Structure formats: structure tokens, C-alpha cells
N, C-alpha and C positions, 0 to 999 in steps of 0.2 A: 432742484437736482436732489432733491432729500429723499427722494424715490429709489436713488439708486441704492445708496445702502439697504433700507427698508429692505427690500429684494435680492441684492448682494448677500448679506449677512444670515437670512435663512438659509439658503443657495449653500454658504460655505458649512453651517452647523449640518443641514440634512447627511451632505458631502462627508464630514467628519463621523458624524454615524455611522454611515454605512461602510467605511474601512474600518472603524471599530467592531461592528457585528461583521462582516468578513475575518477580521483575522480573528475570531472567538472559534472561527472553525480551524486552526491551525490544525491543533492536535492530531482533531478526528482526519483531515486531510492525510498530515502524516503514517497517521497508524492506519490506514487503508491503504496508501505507498506500501508502507513493512509487509502488509500482510499479502502484496500482489506479489513482491520481492523471496516472499518466503513462498507462497502456490508456486513461482519461478522456478526458484533451486529445486523443489520437491519434484518437478516433470521433468528439470534435466536430470534430476538422481535418476529417475525413474527408466529414463532413455538412452544413460549409461549402464545400468544392470543390465537391463535386458539386454545389449551389445552385450556385455560382458560373458553373461551368463546362455547365451544364445543355443549353446550346444547342448546344456542341460535340458533348457527348456523344449527345445525342438525332442530330445529320447525320452525324458517323460510326458511330450506332449501337452506341454502348457501355455499355449498359447494364446488360448482364450483366456486364461484368468490374466497373464502380463499384458494384454491387449485390453481388459478390464482397467485392469491397473493405471495403463496409460492415457488411457479417456478418460477417467475420473481425476489423477492429475493435470490433466489440458484444461478439465471442464472447471475445478476448483478457479487455477488461475485465469482462465477467462469472466466465472461469476468476479473474481476478486478488483481485476481492471474494469467488468463493468458497473460495476458499483461505485469504482474511486470515479471513473468519468462521470458518471448519472451527478454527483453529489458536486463536483465541477460545475456543470452545466446549469445545475437547477441553482447556485450561488451566479452564476451568470446572467439565468434568466430573472431571478431577483433583483439584480442590479441593476439591469434593465427596464424592469419594471419601475420602479423605485427613479430611475431616471425620467420615465416618460410621467411619472404625475410629477415631479419637480416643474421638470418644463411645463406641461399643462396650468399647473399651477401658480408659475410665473406668468402667464398667457391673460390667465384669468385675472389675476391682478392689474395686468397691466389693461386689460379691459375695461374693469371696473374704474381705474383710474380716468381712462378716457373718456368715460361716460359722465361722471362725476366733479371730472378739472378741466383742465384748460391745457394742461401738457398737453404736446404738439403728437401726432402717430411716428415721427419720425425719432421721438426721444425714446418713446414707449419699443419702437423697436430695436434701435440701441442696444435700450437696460433689458431686452430679451437674449440678443446675441451673445452680451457680456456674461448672463449667467450661463448661456449656454458652451461658450468657452471656459465657462469652470466645471461647471459639472459635467459635461461629454470624456475628457481625459483624467478625472475621477472615478467616472462609473468603468474604464478602460484600463485604470491601473488597480482599482480593487479585484479585476476579472482577472488580470496578468497577475496579481497579488496569489491569489489562490493558486493556479496554477506550480507558481514558485513553491509555495507551501507542499500542495502534493508531491512534487518534488525534490525538497527536502532531504529526504531520506537516500534517495540514487545519489545527490552528490558526497553527502555525510560519507557514502559507503566506499565511495571513491579513494575519497581521502583515507578513510582506515587503510583500505586495500593497498594503498600507495606506504603508509608509514610502517604495517603488520609485516612482517617479515611469512610470507607461505611458505608452509611446513610442507618440504614434499615426501611425497608416497613412498614408503619402504614394499619392492613387489613380493608378494608372499607367492611359492609355489607349493607349496606342501603345510599345511596346519596343524601342528601340535596340539596347541592351545587356545582355547577363545576364552578371556576373560571380562567378564563386567561389574565393574563396581558404578552402579549407578547411584545416585541418589533422590533426584528427583529429571524428567525429561518436561519440557513444556515445549508447545507450539500454540502460538496465538493465544498465550496467555490459558493455556488450559493445560493442567497438567498428565501426560498421556501416560506414564508410569512414573515406580516411587518405589526405593528402597528394595533394589535388583540389583542382589548380589549371587552369581553365578559364577561357575567355570566350566569348561565344555574340552573332556580331554579327547585325544586323539586312538581309537581305537573303542571307544562306549560306547554307550547307544544310551539314548536319553529319550525322555517322553515328556512334553510340558500340555497339560489338562490344564481347564477350569473353563467356566459356563463363558456363552459368550459375551462377547465388552469387556473383557477382563485385563487386556492386554497382550492375546497371544502373537495376535499377526505385527502386533506394534514394533514387539521384542525381537520378530525376528527383522523386520525393517531398519531396527535400530543395529542390528548384528550388523545388517546390509550395508547398510554407513548412508540409507537414507535419509538422518537426524544426525544433524551437526552436533556431536559427541566426543570428549577424550574420555567416555567412558570407556571403551568397547578398545581391550589390546588382544592383539591377534600377534604368537608367540612372544607378548611380552613389549611387543610393539605398538606404540598409541596410533600413528598413523602409518595405517599397511593397506595395499591394495592385493587384492585376492579373487583366484576366482571361482 
């Protein structure tokens, strides 16, 4: 029976190493899930803005441009979700392959033992089944833990939403001033705008110029509320809903 610990101890060690290796992807899985949530919020905001500004969009014939924006937001959401699911599935496939290698390794050891010793086939089969009862649950646990790690930002957002008071928006029918005091706007760890301090007053005309990619469209999206920030005030109100 000395063969039993000689087989089970390596199985335990390999299983523990596999769990630790899977756990090293916890941060990446959480980050990818946060990207999904950010893309989803952007898509929902685009739909809301399209609905609220539909009369203006119809009057100036901007349907095609707004449709492209909606399609882009939806595609970003789909791409983020695909990349996250792909990583979870790849880790699950690696876990399955490791389990299969361990399974074949145990049978190989048992086969060599049966060839060169007097240990009965029944004992060797019992040892192999015991090792499978160890490795299979651990493999399933590692795969399940990856899914839990990927879902952790969603659970955390529920608790944060429950604890934090949601600010009610005030409906503004007439806009007198739009003021922006923005030090930095980031999305997905990328700086979109920096040091923007502007004020637009009712009855005056303004022109925003600059080369392609400098942030003109991003500035307008920030004013529309597509990015979550308290830097924009409408008539002095931070949380304002307007058409």
C-alpha cells in the first residue's frame, strides 16, 4: 500500500499548483469584466441620448450618424464580453487538459507497477479511482472559481449601488449656462480629456476647433452625459437632465 501515497501526494500537489495558477488570473478576469460593464453603460447611455434627442436628430437628419454611434457602442460591448468569455473558456480548457494528463499519468504509473511488481490489478484500479476522485472535483472547482472571479465586479457593483445614495437628476427645460471644470477624464485606463475648463452661455456662439483625435467629439459626449463625471454643470446643477 505504499503505492497509494506515492500516487495521491503528486496528484494533490499538481491540483494545488493548478488552483494557484488559475488564481493568478483573478485580476485580469476582474478587469475584463469591468470593461464589459463600462461598455454596457456606454451603450445604454447612447440609447438614452438617442431617445431623448430624437426630435433634433430627425430635424437635422442625423439618423445615420447616431446609428453608427449605437452600432459602435454595441460592438464594443460584444467584443468585451467575447474576450472575457474566451479567457474563462481557455482557462477551463487548460484545466481539463491538465486533469487528463494527470489521469493518464496515474494509469501509466499503475501500468508500470502491475508489470514489475506483484500488486494486483484490483488494488491498482482502486488507487486510480481514488486519484480521480481527488483531481476531478479540484479541476471543476478551479473552473468555477474563474467564473466567480470574472463575476466579482458585478457583485461588488451591486453592494456599492446599495450602499451609495443614487443622486436624482433635475430636469432642466431651458439651459442658461453649461460649465465644465474637468481635470482629467479616463476610460479603460486611457486619458480622454485633460484640463478642460470652459463655460458656454445662452445666446452666444462658440466654435470648437482642433485636429482629428484631439477630443472634440469626446467633449460633446461628456456634455451629453455619456461619460460618468461630476465636472459638467447645467445652470449650476451637477446632476441635470436636459433635452
